[in-house]
N, C-alpha and C positions, 0 to 999 in steps of 0.2 A: 679297275685299278686295284687289285688286291693288295691288302696291307701285309707286309712280312715282318718288318722290324724297324726300329727308328722312331720318328715322330709321328705317333698316332694321330694325335690332335690335328697336325698339318694334312696327314693323309685323309682324315675325315672331312676337313675344310675343302681339300682338292676334289674330292668325290662329290661333295654337296655343290660345288661350283659346276661340275659336269651336270649333275641332276637338274640343277636350276636352269642352266642354258637350254637342256632338253624340254623341261615341262613347267618352267617358272617356278618362283619361290613358294607359292601357295601350295603347290602340289608336293613340295619336299616332305618326305617322312623319314624319320629315324631309322625305322626298320629297314626300309629300302637302302638307306645310306649305309647301314650295317651290312647288308648284303652286298652292296657294290665294293665296300672296303674289305669284304670277307673277314669280318670280326663278328663277335657275339652281338646279339641284338642289345645287349646292355652297355657296350662300349660308347657308342655316342652319347647316352645319358650320362654316363661316368664323367665324361669330359666336358659336357655342356649343359647338363641338367635337363633341358627339354629342347623342342625344336626352336622356339624363341631365343634360347641361349645360343644355339648354333648360328641362327641368323644374325644374332647381336655381334658375334665374332666376325661374321663375314662383312656386316655393315662397317664394323669398326676398321677392318683391313681395308675396304674400299675407301673410306674417307681418307685413311692415312695414305694410300696410293694416290688418290686424287690430289691431296694437298701437295704431295711430292712433285707430282706432274706439273701442277700449275705453278709451284715456286720455281721449278726447273725452266719453264717456258719463260717466265717472267725474267729470271736472271740471265738466261741465255740469249734472250732477244731484246729485252727492255721494251717489249710491245704488248699493250694490254689486249690487242687484236689476237696476238698469238697465244696469250693466256686462254681466251676463249677457244681458240682451235685445239688447244691441248685438253680443254674440258670435252669437246666432242671426241677428240682422239682416245681419251680415257673411256669414254662411254662405249665406243666401238671396240676397243681392245679389251674390255673388262665388262662385257654385258651382263654377266651373272651377278657381279658386284653390283653394277648400276641398278639392276632389277630389284635388289634388296634394299640398297641404301635409301631410296626414297619411298619405301613402304614401312614407316614406323610402325604401323599397325601390326606388323608381323615380328618385330623384335622389342627387346627392352630399350625403349627410346630414351629412358633416363638413366641408363647405365653409365657410370663416369667414364668408362674408356670410349664409348661411342660418342658422348657428349665432347670429350676432349678432341677426338679425331675430327669430328663435324666442324668444331670450332677452328682447327687448323686449316681444313679446307675453306671454310668461310673467310678466314683472315688472309689466305693465299688469293682469293678473289677480290677482297676489299682492298688489298695491297695494290693490286692493279689499277683499281678505280682511283686510289690516291695518287697515283703516278700521272693520271691524265692532266691535261692542261687546265688551268684554274677555272675556266669557264664551265668545266664538267665536274670538277671536284668540289671541295668546300662542304657547305651545308647540305646539298643534295647528293652526297656521295653515296648514302644509304639507298636512295631512289635509283641512282645510276647502278649501282651494283646489283640491285633487284632486276633492273631492265636487262643488264648484260646477262646475268644468270638466267632469266626467263627465256632469253633469245637462244643461248646456247643450249640450256637444257631441253627447250622445246624442239630445236633442230635435232639434237641427239636422240631424242625420243621418236620423233618422226621417222628418222633414218632407221633407228633399231626395230621399229614396228613395220617397216616396209610400207609406210604410208605416203611416201613422196612417189608422185607420179612424174616421169620424165625430168628428174632433177637436172639442172644446167651442168652437173659434173657428176661423175660415177665415183669420185672420191670424196669421202665425208669431210676430210680435212680441207680440200680445195673449196668445197662447197660452204664449209664454215667460214673460211676467208672471205668468200664472195658475200654471204649474207651478213656477217658481222661487219665487213667492210662498208656496208651502207651506212651503218650507224657510227662506226668508230674508225673511220678512214685515217684519222691523224693519230690514233692510239697506238 
């Protein structure tokens, strides 16, 4: 995807997402990214400083997109189960973002923009927990949010890595409904 004119920052992020999808975030190099975008080898460093700066931008974008997907699912359906399905759907639709977001060792995890975006995504998940019946919310809402996140994150990770053998559905969203429904049938 050679860069010609316009938003170079966006073009570099797009090229990085393709490279991450091909080889993973750890293998990303700014020199390869510049080659992919058909720009000087200094262009990525000019926009992001270093590889960690680029991955910080990708993590920030990913958490922002995830927060929007979770909020939309909650607003549209009113179902905490569907918020979980949206989480799995996000991971499947944005695997390169997902691969970076949960690797804070690769980016500037204390960057204010990434912290704010991560907090938005967390608030979207916690908002779904707060909507559960009183028997599952209240004092244990943090534990419930962690349990729900663990379940959908684990399922998304298993799906993306190809680790599931003969899953009961070949659609990740249907599978998420089935698995989450075991614990959150009334959500």
